[in-house]
VEXDREN-2710 file (C-alpha; in Angstrom, 1 decimal):
% VEXDREN-2710
k/r/px/py/pz
1/MET/75.5/4.3/23.9
2/ILE/78.4/6.4/21.5
3/ARG/79.7/9.4/23.1
4/TYR/81.6/12.0/21.1
5/LEU/84.3/13.9/23.3
6/LYS/85.8/15.8/20.5
7/THR/84.1/16.5/17.2
8/ALA/85.9/18.1/14.0
9/LYS/84.9/20.3/11.3
10/SER/81.6/20.4/10.2
11/ALA/80.6/18.8/6.7
12/ALA/79.2/22.0/5.0
13/GLU/82.7/23.6/5.9
14/ARG/84.4/20.6/4.5
15/ASN/82.7/21.2/1.5
16/GLU/83.4/24.6/1.0
17/ASP/87.0/24.1/0.7
18/ASP/86.5/21.2/-1.6
19/ALA/84.3/23.5/-3.8
20/LYS/87.2/26.2/-4.3
21/VAL/89.8/23.5/-5.0
22/ARG/87.6/22.5/-7.7
23/ALA/87.2/25.8/-9.3
24/ILE/90.9/26.6/-9.1
25/VAL/92.0/23.1/-10.8
26/GLU/89.3/23.0/-13.6
27/SER/90.7/26.0/-14.9
28/THR/93.9/25.1/-14.7
29/LEU/93.7/21.8/-16.5
30/ALA/91.8/23.3/-19.2
31/GLU/94.9/26.0/-19.8
32/ILE/97.5/23.4/-19.5
33/GLU/95.6/21.6/-22.3
34/GLN/95.5/24.6/-24.4
35/GLN/99.0/25.8/-23.9
36/GLY/101.0/22.8/-22.9
37/ASP/104.6/23.3/-22.3
38/GLN/104.5/27.1/-21.7
39/LYS/101.7/26.6/-19.1
40/VAL/103.6/23.9/-17.3
41/ARG/106.6/25.9/-17.0
42/ALA/104.5/29.2/-15.6
43/LEU/103.2/26.8/-13.0
44/SER/106.6/25.5/-12.2
45/GLU/107.9/28.9/-11.7
46/GLN/104.9/30.0/-9.8
47/PHE/104.6/27.4/-7.6
48/ASP/108.3/25.9/-7.2
49/GLY/110.1/28.3/-8.2
50/LEU/111.9/26.4/-10.9
51/SER/112.2/27.2/-14.6
52/ARG/114.1/24.7/-16.9
53/GLU/114.7/23.7/-20.6
54/SER/113.4/20.6/-20.2
55/TYR/112.0/18.9/-16.7
56/ARG/112.9/15.7/-17.4
57/LEU/116.0/14.7/-15.9
58/SER/118.9/13.3/-18.0
59/GLU/120.9/10.4/-17.2
60/GLU/123.7/12.2/-15.9
61/GLU/121.2/14.5/-13.4
62/ILE/120.2/10.9/-12.4
63/ALA/123.3/9.7/-11.6
64/GLN/124.3/12.8/-9.8
65/ALA/121.4/12.7/-7.6
66/MET/122.2/9.1/-6.8
67/SER/125.3/10.1/-6.1
68/GLU/124.4/12.3/-3.0
69/VAL/122.5/9.6/-1.6
70/SER/124.9/8.2/1.6
71/GLU/125.3/4.5/1.6
72/GLN/123.0/4.0/4.3
73/GLU/120.2/5.4/2.7
74/LEU/120.5/3.7/-0.9
75/ALA/120.6/0.5/1.3
76/ASP/117.1/1.5/3.6
77/ILE/115.6/2.4/0.0
78/LYS/116.8/-0.7/-1.1
79/PHE/115.4/-2.8/1.8
80/ALA/112.3/-1.2/1.8
81/GLN/111.7/-2.1/-2.3
82/ASP/112.6/-5.7/-1.7
83/GLN/109.9/-5.9/0.7
84/ILE/107.3/-4.1/-1.7
85/ARG/108.7/-6.0/-4.7
86/ASN/108.2/-9.5/-2.8
87/PHE/104.6/-8.8/-1.7
88/ALA/103.6/-7.5/-5.1
89/GLU/105.2/-10.5/-6.9
90/HIS/102.9/-12.7/-4.7
91/GLN/99.7/-10.5/-5.4
92/LYS/100.4/-10.9/-9.2
93/ALA/101.0/-14.9/-9.1
94/SER/97.5/-14.7/-7.3
95/MET/95.9/-13.4/-10.7
96/LEU/95.5/-16.1/-13.1
97/ASP/94.3/-16.3/-16.5
98/VAL/91.4/-18.4/-17.4
99/GLU/90.3/-20.5/-19.7
100/VAL/87.5/-23.0/-19.4
101/GLU/85.4/-24.9/-22.0
102/THR/81.6/-24.2/-20.4
103/LEU/79.6/-26.3/-23.1
104/PRO/81.0/-29.0/-25.4
105/GLY/82.7/-26.7/-28.0
106/VAL/82.6/-23.7/-26.1
107/ILE/85.5/-21.8/-24.7
108/LEU/85.5/-19.0/-22.9
109/GLY/88.4/-17.1/-20.7
110/HIS/90.0/-14.0/-19.9
111/LYS/93.4/-12.9/-20.3
112/ASN/95.1/-10.1/-17.4
113/ILE/97.1/-7.5/-19.2
114/PRO/99.4/-4.5/-17.9
115/VAL/98.2/-1.4/-18.8
116/ASN/100.9/0.3/-21.6
117/SER/101.9/3.6/-19.7
118/VAL/101.6/4.8/-16.4
119/GLY/102.2/8.3/-14.6
120/CYS/103.1/8.2/-11.1
121/TYR/103.3/11.3/-9.3
122/VAL/105.5/11.3/-5.7
123/PRO/105.0/13.9/-3.5
124/GLY/107.8/16.3/-2.3
125/GLY/107.2/20.0/-1.9
126/LYS/107.2/19.6/1.9
127/PHE/107.9/16.2/3.4
128/PRO/109.9/14.2/0.5
129/MET/107.8/11.0/-0.2
130/VAL/110.5/8.4/-1.0
131/ALA/108.6/6.0/0.1
132/SER/105.4/7.1/-2.6
133/ALA/107.9/6.1/-5.6
134/HIS/108.5/2.3/-4.4
135/MET/104.4/1.8/-4.0
136/SER/103.9/3.3/-7.5
137/VAL/107.0/2.9/-9.7
138/LEU/107.7/-0.3/-8.4
139/THR/104.5/-1.8/-8.4
140/ALA/103.6/-0.8/-12.0
141/LYS/106.9/-2.2/-12.6
142/VAL/106.3/-6.1/-11.1
143/ALA/102.9/-5.6/-13.3
144/GLY/104.6/-5.5/-16.3
145/VAL/103.9/-1.7/-17.4
146/LYS/105.8/-0.8/-20.7
147/ARG/106.3/2.8/-20.0
148/ILE/106.4/4.1/-16.5
149/ILE/107.2/7.8/-16.1
150/ALA/107.4/9.7/-12.7
151/ALA/107.2/13.2/-11.4
152/ALA/108.2/14.7/-8.2
153/PRO/108.4/18.3/-7.3
154/PRO/111.7/20.2/-6.5
155/TYR/113.1/20.1/-3.0
156/LYS/114.7/23.4/-2.0
157/GLY/115.1/24.2/-5.5
158/LYS/116.5/21.2/-7.0
159/PRO/115.8/17.4/-7.4
160/HIS/115.4/15.5/-4.2
161/PRO/118.1/13.1/-4.4
162/ALA/116.3/10.0/-2.6
163/ILE/113.4/10.4/-4.4
164/VAL/115.2/10.6/-7.7
165/THR/117.3/6.9/-6.9
166/ALA/113.8/5.6/-5.3
167/MET/112.2/6.2/-8.9
168/HIS/115.3/5.0/-10.7
169/LEU/116.0/1.7/-8.7
170/ALA/112.1/0.8/-8.8
171/GLY/112.1/1.3/-12.5
172/ALA/110.9/4.4/-13.9
173/ASP/111.2/4.9/-17.6
174/GLU/111.4/8.7/-17.6
175/ILE/111.7/11.0/-14.5
176/TYR/110.8/14.6/-14.1
177/VAL/110.8/17.1/-11.9
178/LEU/107.5/18.9/-11.5
179/GLY/105.1/19.4/-8.9
180/GLY/101.3/19.6/-8.1
181/MET/98.5/20.1/-10.8
182/GLN/101.1/21.0/-13.5
183/ALA/102.6/17.4/-13.3
184/VAL/99.5/15.8/-13.3
185/GLY/97.9/17.5/-16.0
186/ALA/101.2/17.1/-18.1
187/MET/100.8/13.3/-17.7
188/ALA/97.8/12.6/-18.3
189/LEU/97.2/15.5/-21.0
190/GLY/100.5/15.3/-22.8
191/THR/102.5/18.2/-24.0
192/GLU/104.7/19.0/-26.4
193/THR/107.9/17.4/-24.6
194/ILE/106.0/14.8/-22.4
195/GLU/103.9/12.2/-23.8
196/SER/100.6/11.4/-21.9
197/VAL/100.0/8.4/-20.3
198/ASP/96.9/5.9/-19.8
199/MET/96.7/6.0/-16.2
200/LEU/97.9/8.2/-13.1
201/VAL/98.8/6.9/-9.6
202/GLY/100.1/8.5/-6.3
203/PRO/98.9/10.4/-3.4
204/GLY/99.4/14.1/-3.1
205/ASN/97.4/17.5/-2.0
206/ALA/94.2/18.5/-2.2
207/PHE/95.1/19.8/-5.9
208/VAL/96.7/16.8/-7.1
209/ALA/93.7/14.6/-5.8
210/GLU/91.1/17.1/-7.5
211/ALA/93.5/17.0/-10.5
212/LYS/93.3/13.1/-10.6
213/ARG/89.4/13.4/-10.1
214/GLN/88.9/15.5/-12.9
215/LEU/90.8/13.7/-15.3
216/TYR/89.5/10.3/-14.7
217/GLY/88.1/9.3/-18.0
218/ARG/90.4/10.7/-20.0
219/VAL/92.7/8.6/-18.5
220/GLY/92.3/5.7/-15.8
221/ILE/93.3/6.6/-11.7
222/ASP/94.2/4.5/-8.8
223/LEU/91.3/5.7/-6.5
224/PHE/90.1/9.3/-5.6
225/ALA/92.4/10.1/-2.5
226/GLY/92.1/13.0/-0.1
227/PRO/94.0/14.3/2.9
228/THR/95.6/11.2/5.1
229/GLU/93.0/9.8/7.7
230/THR/94.0/7.6/10.5
231/MET/91.5/5.7/13.2
232/VAL/92.9/4.3/16.4
233/ILE/90.2/1.6/17.6
234/ALA/91.9/1.2/21.1
235/ASP/91.1/-0.6/24.2
236/PRO/93.3/-0.4/27.2
237/GLU/92.8/-3.9/28.3
238/ALA/95.1/-4.9/25.5
239/GLU/98.6/-5.1/26.1
240/GLY/100.6/-2.1/25.8
241/VAL/97.6/0.2/25.2
242/ASP/97.8/3.8/26.9
243/GLY/97.3/7.0/26.2
244/GLU/100.5/7.8/24.9
245/LEU/100.7/5.2/22.2
246/CYS/97.0/6.1/21.1
247/ALA/98.2/9.8/20.8
248/THR/101.2/8.9/19.0
249/ASP/99.5/7.3/16.3
250/LEU/96.9/9.7/15.8
251/LEU/99.7/12.6/15.9
252/GLY/102.0/10.5/13.4
253/GLN/99.4/10.8/10.8
254/ALA/97.9/14.2/11.6
255/GLU/101.7/15.8/10.4
256/HIS/100.9/15.2/7.0
257/GLY/98.6/18.3/6.3
258/TYR/96.4/20.8/8.4
259/ASN/93.4/19.0/7.0
260/SER/94.4/15.4/7.7
261/PRO/91.4/13.7/10.1
262/ALA/92.4/12.1/13.1
263/VAL/90.0/9.5/15.3
264/LEU/89.9/7.9/18.7
265/LEU/87.6/5.1/18.9
266/THR/87.6/3.6/22.3
267/ASN/85.7/1.6/25.0
268/SER/87.0/3.6/27.6
269/GLU/86.6/7.2/28.6
270/GLN/89.6/7.2/30.8
271/LEU/91.7/6.3/27.6
272/ALA/89.7/9.1/25.7
273/GLN/90.7/11.7/28.4
274/ASP/94.5/10.1/29.0
275/THR/95.0/10.3/25.0
276/MET/93.6/13.8/24.7
277/ALA/96.2/14.9/27.9
278/GLU/98.9/13.2/25.6
279/ILE/98.1/14.7/22.6
280/GLU/98.9/18.3/24.3
281/ARG/101.9/17.0/25.9
282/LEU/103.4/15.8/22.4
283/LEU/102.5/18.9/20.6
284/GLN/104.5/20.7/23.1
285/ILE/107.7/19.0/21.5
286/LEU/106.8/17.3/18.2
287/PRO/108.8/19.0/15.4
288/THR/105.7/18.9/13.3
289/ALA/103.1/20.5/15.9
290/GLU/102.3/23.4/13.9
291/THR/100.8/21.2/11.4
292/ALA/99.7/18.5/13.6
293/ALA/98.0/20.9/15.7
294/LYS/95.6/22.2/13.3
295/SER/94.8/19.0/12.3
296/TRP/93.4/17.9/15.5
297/GLN/91.7/20.9/16.4
298/GLU/89.6/20.9/13.2
299/TYR/89.5/17.2/12.2
300/GLY/90.4/15.1/15.4
301/GLU/87.3/13.3/16.9
302/VAL/87.6/11.2/19.9
303/ILE/84.7/8.5/20.4
304/VAL/83.8/6.8/23.1
305/CYS/81.6/3.3/23.0
306/ASP/80.2/0.6/25.5
307/THR/80.6/-2.5/23.3
308/TYR/82.9/-3.9/20.7
309/GLU/79.7/-4.1/18.4
310/GLU/79.2/-0.2/18.3
311/MET/83.0/0.4/17.8
312/LEU/82.8/-1.9/14.7
313/GLU/79.4/-0.1/13.3
314/GLN/81.6/3.4/13.8
315/ALA/84.5/2.1/12.3
316/ASP/83.0/0.5/9.0
317/PHE/80.7/4.1/8.7
318/TYR/83.8/6.5/9.1
319/ALA/85.8/3.5/6.6
320/SER/88.9/5.5/7.6
321/GLU/92.1/5.1/5.3
322/HIS/94.2/3.7/8.1
323/VAL/93.1/2.1/11.0
324/GLN/95.0/0.7/13.7
325/VAL/93.2/-2.0/16.1
326/MET/94.6/-2.1/19.4
327/THR/92.1/-4.5/21.4
328/THR/91.6/-7.6/22.8
329/ARG/89.8/-9.0/19.9
330/ASP/92.3/-7.4/16.9
331/ASP/91.3/-10.6/14.8
332/TRP/87.7/-9.9/15.4
333/PHE/87.9/-6.7/13.5
334/LEU/89.7/-8.0/10.5
335/GLU/87.0/-11.0/10.1
336/ASN/84.2/-8.4/10.5
337/MET/85.3/-4.7/9.6
338/THR/84.1/-4.1/5.9
339/SER/85.4/-0.7/4.9
340/TYR/88.5/0.8/5.1
341/GLY/92.0/1.5/3.6
342/ALA/94.4/-0.6/5.3
343/LEU/94.6/-2.5/8.9
344/PHE/97.4/-2.5/11.1
345/LEU/96.8/-5.2/13.9
346/GLY/98.1/-4.9/17.0
347/ALA/100.2/-2.5/19.3
348/ARG/103.5/-3.7/17.6
349/THR/102.5/-2.6/14.5
350/ASN/101.6/1.0/13.2
351/VAL/100.4/3.2/10.3
352/SER/104.4/4.2/9.5
353/TYR/105.1/0.8/8.9
354/GLY/102.8/0.2/6.6
355/ASP/103.6/3.6/5.4
356/LYS/107.2/3.3/4.5
357/VAL/108.5/-0.1/4.9
358/ILE/106.7/-3.1/5.3
359/GLY/105.7/-4.1/2.1
360/THR/101.9/-3.2/1.5
361/ASN/100.9/-0.3/-0.2
362/HIS/100.6/3.1/1.2
363/THR/98.0/5.0/-1.7
364/LEU/94.8/3.9/-0.1
365/PRO/91.0/5.1/-0.3
366/THR/90.0/8.0/1.6
367/LYS/86.5/10.0/2.1
368/LYS/84.6/6.5/2.8
369/ALA/86.0/5.3/-0.8
370/GLY/86.7/2.1/1.1
371/ARG/83.2/1.1/1.2
372/TYR/83.9/0.3/-2.9
373/THR/87.6/0.2/-3.4
374/GLY/90.9/-1.3/-1.7
375/GLY/94.2/0.8/-2.4
376/LEU/96.8/0.8/-4.8
377/TRP/98.1/-2.9/-5.8
378/VAL/99.4/-4.4/-8.7
379/GLY/96.5/-5.7/-10.0
380/LYS/95.4/-2.0/-10.3
381/PHE/97.8/-2.0/-13.3
382/ILE/96.5/-5.1/-14.7
383/LYS/93.3/-5.1/-17.0
384/THR/91.6/-8.4/-17.1
385/HIS/89.9/-9.0/-20.9
386/SER/87.6/-11.8/-21.5
387/TYR/87.5/-13.8/-24.8
388/GLN/85.4/-16.4/-26.6
389/LYS/85.6/-19.1/-28.9
390/ILE/83.1/-21.7/-30.6
391/MET/85.0/-24.9/-31.8
392/THR/82.1/-26.6/-33.4
393/ASP/79.3/-26.1/-35.6
394/GLU/76.9/-27.8/-33.1
395/ALA/77.9/-25.7/-30.3
396/SER/77.5/-22.5/-32.2
397/ALA/74.1/-23.7/-33.0
398/LEU/73.1/-24.2/-30.0
399/VAL/73.8/-21.4/-28.2
400/GLY/72.4/-19.4/-31.5
401/GLU/69.3/-20.8/-30.9
402/TYR/69.2/-19.4/-27.2
403/CYS/70.8/-16.0/-28.6
404/SER/68.0/-15.7/-31.3
405/ARG/64.8/-16.2/-29.0
406/LEU/66.7/-13.8/-25.7
407/CYS/66.8/-11.2/-28.6
408/ALA/63.8/-11.7/-29.9
409/LEU/62.4/-10.8/-26.3
410/GLU/64.2/-7.5/-26.4
411/HIS/63.2/-6.5/-29.7
412/PHE/67.0/-6.5/-31.2
413/ALA/66.4/-7.8/-34.8
414/GLY/70.2/-7.4/-36.0
415/HIS/71.5/-9.0/-32.9
416/GLY/69.1/-11.8/-34.0
417/GLU/70.1/-12.2/-37.6
418/GLN/73.6/-12.4/-35.9
419/ALA/72.4/-15.8/-34.4
420/ASN/70.3/-16.8/-36.8
421/ILE/72.9/-16.8/-39.5
422/ARG/75.0/-19.3/-37.9
423/VAL/72.2/-21.0/-36.7
424/ARG/71.0/-21.6/-40.3
425/ARG/74.8/-22.5/-41.5
426/TYR/76.3/-24.5/-38.7
427/GLY/72.7/-26.1/-37.7
428/GLY/71.2/-26.7/-41.0
429/VAL/68.1/-24.8/-39.3
430/ASP/65.8/-22.8/-41.7
431/VAL/65.3/-19.8/-39.3
432/PRO/63.6/-16.9/-40.6
433/TYR/65.3/-13.7/-40.9
434/ALA/65.3/-12.0/-37.7
435/GLY/63.3/-8.7/-38.9
436/ALA/60.6/-10.5/-40.5
437/ALA/58.2/-10.4/-37.5
438/ALA/59.1/-6.6/-36.9
439/VAL/58.2/-5.9/-40.8
440/SER/54.9/-8.0/-40.4
441/ASP/53.7/-6.0/-37.0
442/ALA/54.6/-2.6/-39.1
443/SER/52.6/-3.5/-41.9
444/LYS/49.7/-4.5/-39.7
445/ARG/49.9/-1.1/-37.9
END
């Protein structure tokens, strides 16, 4: 039996919030497309309090920002980028071009080709999310993208030194101090001074996420991303698992924003009660408690199940972005779960490791998108294109005969003639013109 000790804001209320964001984004993107740099500047002044002749950082500005980063901060950024680069390179190595002779004389294949240009958005208005530069810019670089531009909002009135440093070290070709819808819209649509890109990636607030959704089709995107989500699956029988650990892992993600869902899924009502008590205690001392408390109040949930099978069913139903699994059967969840952004297995690991440094990518599907897509990885920047070639007359004629009959089955005369002309030329068979039957039928009507 499944029992809900705490429930979240209703779906209807969430949809109402989404509708308001949609309308604002739609009108703003239209104005960016029509007014270009003028609108981008106006939005930057309105939301970020920053007005510049050019929002692209010069080489001198990049060097100045990097000089403000301490030796330890620089070493930490480089360590994180080493881990992310290493895993991305292994992922890329798994993506092989293919060429195979499927019939005598028939060659089929595919090539993996990087996207030509990518715009990477790095959030930084409230929290300077340095790690997002590694996750997007560096991964695109490993994939082989030719032109990578990166944008982040100003932090306390100027480019954030660590974000700029991370973007530059990761391989960004152009760096902009732009935030929110104006950054995403400018990169996707282009302005007088910013050349448009083929693809947008990176997390952001509700307005950034909605802008990416509305721009999809004009450009590619990594995935549809909403507010950060976390789920903790916990069994008190597992080593080291208690209310304090569960509460810490839930609030560690709830601090992202005022609408970040955090869900505890457990087989112990005692652990559930302990966790809720610990959350109240931690909210008295957590520096980001104002944000985390609102998320927990409106979007936090506590679910108690009797069996692991019930926990698995609920976990797949929620398809949460981050799933922290701390049970006696962690590998069973790895083997059986099908819908999630990323798994964090065992009490020794946690979502923060994945967010910042361990090497996997932190841009992950939310709002149940884990049912049909994974997160950002090197393969998202690579397009797989097929090709074919026929090496012999016999092969062309053989395939042509099958193709001709299948085209007739679908009444595609023009398609059929593409096959028939090759059967005649390469097979020496006097095949009638593909449209003859259709003409004959028409004359009888």
